[in-house]
C-alpha positions in Angstrom: -5.3 26.9 -1.0 -7.2 24.2 -2.6 -7.5 20.9 -0.7 -10.1 18.0 -1.3 -12.9 17.6 1.6 -14.9 15.1 2.6 -18.0 16.7 4.1 -20.4 13.6 3.9 -19.8 9.9 4.0 -21.6 8.5 0.7 -20.7 5.9 -1.6 -18.6 6.8 -4.9 -17.0 9.5 -3.1 -20.4 11.6 -3.5 -19.7 13.6 -0.5 -16.2 15.2 -1.5 -15.7 18.5 -2.8 -12.8 20.1 -4.0 -12.4 23.7 -2.2 -10.2 26.6 -3.2 -10.4 29.0 -0.4 -8.9 27.3 2.4 -6.2 28.7 4.9 -3.0 27.3 4.9 -2.3 25.5 7.9 0.3 26.9 10.1 2.9 24.3 12.1 2.7 23.9 15.7 5.6 22.7 17.9 7.4 19.4 16.4 5.2 19.9 13.2 6.5 20.8 9.7 4.5 22.5 6.9 5.0 20.9 3.5 4.2 21.8 0.2 2.8 18.7 -1.3 4.3 17.5 -4.7 2.8 14.0 -4.5 0.1 12.1 -2.7 -0.4 8.3 -3.3 -3.9 7.0 -3.0 -4.3 3.9 -1.2 -7.7 2.0 -0.1 -7.8 3.7 3.5 -8.2 6.8 1.5 -11.1 5.6 -0.6 -12.7 3.9 2.5 -12.7 6.8 4.6 -14.8 8.9 1.9 -17.9 6.5 2.9 -16.7 5.7 6.4 -15.6 2.1 5.5 -12.3 2.4 7.4 -11.7 1.9 11.0 -10.2 5.3 11.5 -13.3 8.1 11.1 -12.0 11.4 11.1 -14.4 14.2 12.2 -16.0 15.8 9.2 -14.9 17.6 7.2 -11.7 16.2 6.6 -9.2 16.1 4.0 -8.2 12.6 2.8 -4.8 11.3 1.8 -2.6 9.3 4.1 1.0 9.4 2.2 2.6 12.2 0.3 5.9 13.9 -0.5 6.9 17.5 -0.9 9.1 20.5 0.2 9.5 21.7 3.7 7.9 25.3 3.6 7.8 26.1 7.4 8.9 24.4 10.9 7.2 24.6 14.2 9.3 24.9 17.2 11.6 22.3 18.5 12.4 21.0 14.8 16.1 20.3 14.3 16.1 17.4 12.0 14.5 19.4 8.8 15.1 22.9 7.4 13.2 24.9 5.0 13.5 23.4 1.1 14.3 19.7 2.2 12.3 17.3 0.4 10.5 15.0 2.7 8.3 11.8 2.3 5.8 10.6 5.0 2.1 11.4 5.9 -0.7 10.9 8.6 -4.1 9.7 8.5 -5.2 12.3 6.2 -4.2 15.9 5.0 -2.4 14.7 1.8 -4.6 15.8 -0.8 -4.4 19.6 -0.2 -1.5 22.1 -1.8 -0.3 22.6 1.7 -0.2 20.2 4.9 1.1 20.0 8.3 2.5 16.7 9.5 4.4 15.7 12.6 8.3 15.7 12.1 8.4 12.4 13.4 6.4 11.2 10.5 8.6 12.4 7.8 12.1 11.3 6.3 14.2 12.8 3.6 13.5 11.5 0.0 16.1 9.0 -0.9 18.3 10.8 -3.8 17.3 7.9 -6.3 13.8 8.8 -5.8 11.5 11.6 -7.2 8.2 12.9 -5.3 5.8 10.2 -7.1 7.8 7.3 -6.4 8.8 8.2 -2.9 4.9 8.8 -2.1 4.1 5.4 -3.6 6.7 3.4 -1.4 5.9 3.6 2.2 2.6 1.9 3.2 2.8 -0.7 0.3 6.2 -1.9 1.1 6.0 -1.8 4.8 2.8 -3.9 4.3 4.8 -6.2 1.8 7.7 -6.4 4.2 6.0 -7.1 7.5 4.1 -9.9 5.4 6.9 -11.6 4.0 9.8 -11.0 6.1 8.3 -10.6 9.6 5.3 -12.7 9.7 5.7 -14.8 6.7 9.5 -15.6 7.3 10.1 -15.9 3.5 13.0 -17.9 2.4 15.2 -18.1 -0.6 13.5 -20.6 -2.8 10.1 -20.4 -1.2 7.1 -20.3 -3.8 5.0 -17.3 -2.9 1.7 -16.8 -4.3 0.4 -13.1 -4.4 -3.1 -12.5 -5.0 -4.3 -9.1 -6.3 -0.7 -8.5 -7.7 -1.7 -5.5 -9.7 -2.6 -3.4 -6.5 -0.2 -1.1 -4.6 0.2 -3.7 -2.0 0.2 -6.6 -4.3 2.8 -5.5 -6.7 5.0 -4.5 -3.7 4.7 -7.9 -2.4 5.9 -9.2 -5.9 8.8 -6.7 -6.2 9.8 -7.6 -2.5 9.4 -11.4 -2.8 11.7 -11.5 -6.0 14.2 -9.5 -4.0 14.1 -12.0 -1.1 15.0 -14.8 -3.7 11.5 -16.4 -3.5 9.6 -18.0 -6.6 6.8 -15.8 -7.4 3.4 -16.5 -8.7 1.7 -13.3 -9.5 -2.1 -13.6 -10.0 -4.0 -10.7 -11.9 -7.4 -10.2 -13.3 -6.8 -8.8 -16.6 -4.2 -9.5 -19.5 -3.0 -6.0 -19.4 -2.3 -6.1 -15.9 -0.6 -9.3 -16.1 1.5 -8.2 -19.0 2.4 -4.9 -17.1 3.6 -7.2 -14.0 5.5 -9.3 -16.1 7.4 -6.7 -18.0 8.3 -4.6 -15.0 8.7 -7.3 -12.5 9.3 -10.7 -14.1 7.4 -12.8 -11.6 8.2 -16.5 -12.3 4.5 -17.2 -13.3 1.6 -15.1 -13.9 -1.9 -16.4 -13.7 -5.3 -15.7 -14.7 -7.7 -16.3 -11.5 -10.6 -16.7 -14.1 -12.0 -20.3 -13.7 -9.8 -21.1 -10.5 -6.0 -21.0 -9.7 -5.4 -23.9 -7.3 -4.7 -27.0 -9.9 -2.4 -24.6 -11.6 -0.7 -23.5 -8.4 -0.3 -27.1 -7.3 1.0 -28.2 -10.6 3.8 -25.3 -10.7 4.8 -25.8 -7.2 4.6 -29.5 -6.9 2.1 -29.5 -4.3 1.4 -26.2 -3.0 2.6 -22.4 -2.2 4.7 -22.0 0.7 3.4 -18.7 1.4 0.2 -17.0 0.1 -0.3 -13.3 0.5 -3.9 -12.2 0.3 -5.2 -8.8 0.2 -8.4 -10.0 -1.4 -10.0 -12.3 1.0 -13.4 -14.0 -0.3 -13.5 -16.8 -2.9 -9.5 -16.1 -3.2 -9.2 -17.2 0.4 -11.2 -20.1 0.1 -9.2 -21.5 -2.8 -6.1 -20.6 -1.4 -6.8 -23.0 1.6 -6.8 -25.7 -1.0 -3.2 -24.8 -2.9 -1.2 -24.2 0.2 2.0 -26.2 0.9 2.4 -28.1 4.3 3.5 -25.8 6.9 2.7 -23.0 4.5 1.8 -19.5 5.8 -1.4 -18.1 4.4 -1.2 -14.1 5.1 -4.2 -12.4 5.6 -3.7 -8.9 4.6 -6.9 -7.5 3.7 -10.4 -8.0 2.1 -10.7 -5.9 -1.1 -13.3 -8.3 -2.5 -15.5 -7.2 0.4 -16.2 -10.7 1.8 -14.4 -11.6 5.0 -14.0 -15.4 4.7 -14.0 -17.8 7.4 -12.1 -21.4 7.5 -13.1 -24.6 9.2 -10.2 -25.2 11.4 -9.8 -28.8 10.5 -8.0 -27.5 7.5 -5.1 -26.0 9.0 -4.8 -28.9 11.2 -4.7 -31.4 8.5 -2.5 -29.6 6.2 -0.3 -28.1 8.9 -0.3 -24.6 7.7 -0.6 -21.4 9.6 -3.2 -18.5 8.9 -1.2 -15.3 9.9 -2.8 -11.7 10.3 -0.9 -9.1 8.8 -1.2 -5.3 10.4 1.7 -3.5 9.3 0.8 -0.3 11.2 -0.2 -2.0 14.3 2.9 -4.1 14.2 5.0 -1.1 14.7 2.7 0.4 17.2 3.0 -2.5 19.3 6.5 -2.7 18.9 8.2 0.5 18.1 11.8 -0.4 17.8 10.7 -3.2 15.4 8.6 -0.8 13.2 11.6 1.7 13.1 13.7 -1.1 11.9 11.2 -2.2 9.5 10.9 1.5 8.2 14.6 1.7 7.8 14.8 -1.4 5.8 12.4 -0.5 3.0 14.0 2.9 2.5 17.5 1.2 2.1 16.1 -1.0 -0.4 14.4 1.8 -1.9 17.3 3.9 -1.8 19.9 1.3 -3.2 17.2 0.7 -6.1 16.4 -3.0 -4.9 12.7 -2.3 -5.0 10.7 -0.2 -7.3 7.4 1.2 -7.0 5.0 1.5 -10.2 3.3 4.7 -10.3 0.4 4.3 -12.8 -0.6 7.6 -13.3 0.2 11.1 -12.1 -2.8 13.5 -12.3 -3.7 17.1 -11.0 -5.7 17.6 -8.1 -8.8 18.7 -10.4 -8.6 15.2 -11.6 -9.2 13.6 -8.0 -12.3 12.0 -9.4 -10.6 10.2 -11.9 -8.0 9.1 -9.5 -10.5 7.8 -7.0 -12.4 6.1 -10.0 -9.3 4.0 -11.1 -8.9 2.8 -7.6 -12.4 1.9 -7.1 -12.7 0.3 -10.4 -9.4 -1.6 -9.9 -8.4 -0.1 -13.1 -4.7 0.5 -12.3 -1.4 -1.3 -11.5 0.7 0.0 -8.7 -0.4 3.4 -7.3 -2.0 6.7 -8.6 -0.6 9.9 -7.7 -2.2 13.0 -7.3 -0.1 16.3 -7.5 -2.2 18.9 -5.4 0.2 22.1 -6.9 -0.7 21.4 -10.6 
């Protein structure tokens, strides 16, 4: 079978190679073999190609943490799935291959309202948004929610979910094309260009400051967010896509009465498995009902993996880019 291999940890995915002579993996007990129809790329996949992510698999490995496809074989003790079922899920790798083997516990049936691509694009992005806004940010109807990096997978999911929760949403994105797509597909209350700063505009729009700030960017964005958060607000630390991990003088949250809240959606579920299961059920129920709508920027064949990674590395996409390893 064909699969993308990471053989060396090098910048700009220089250690990756498309192999076409690999054996198909066989499922063991409690595992399911899947013919992969869609793999959604995320920043963990990109970071793992150069060793920049906290999980560092042994070399060589196949990246791809989220996928959707068809069940083709079952290991022992599998009762929840049958051959031919369409499923979505993943693991800490293995998605960028024609076939993959995954723990059955990591898979669920694809909602009937979704295709392979949108199903693959849902999981981690919307789980991050849900844990951030609902579990950690306690967003209420009418709150002003400022979303940075709103064109990225987790940012766009936050815009979508915040609107569903009844919040007033300010979406920040770096280019006119991205802002137009966000406005067209998700109708936030305000779309802002961060060039030249955003804090004065946010304070004017909200009448003093944002109640919740969702920040997957870090760096200068975090620094300026401190200056436009409301009294009692929640500044959600989601990631550091800018590359710089910021710091904050503790007198700022003291004076303004706001909280700096760390968000690790996966760890949240690992620490509290019952809550983790409830959170997943919540987002998939929303997806099945059509209340949330993942946006797929492009669907590419596995042979175009380099273009897919470049779109993500260059931040030239809105939402998620999907690779279909079987085209």
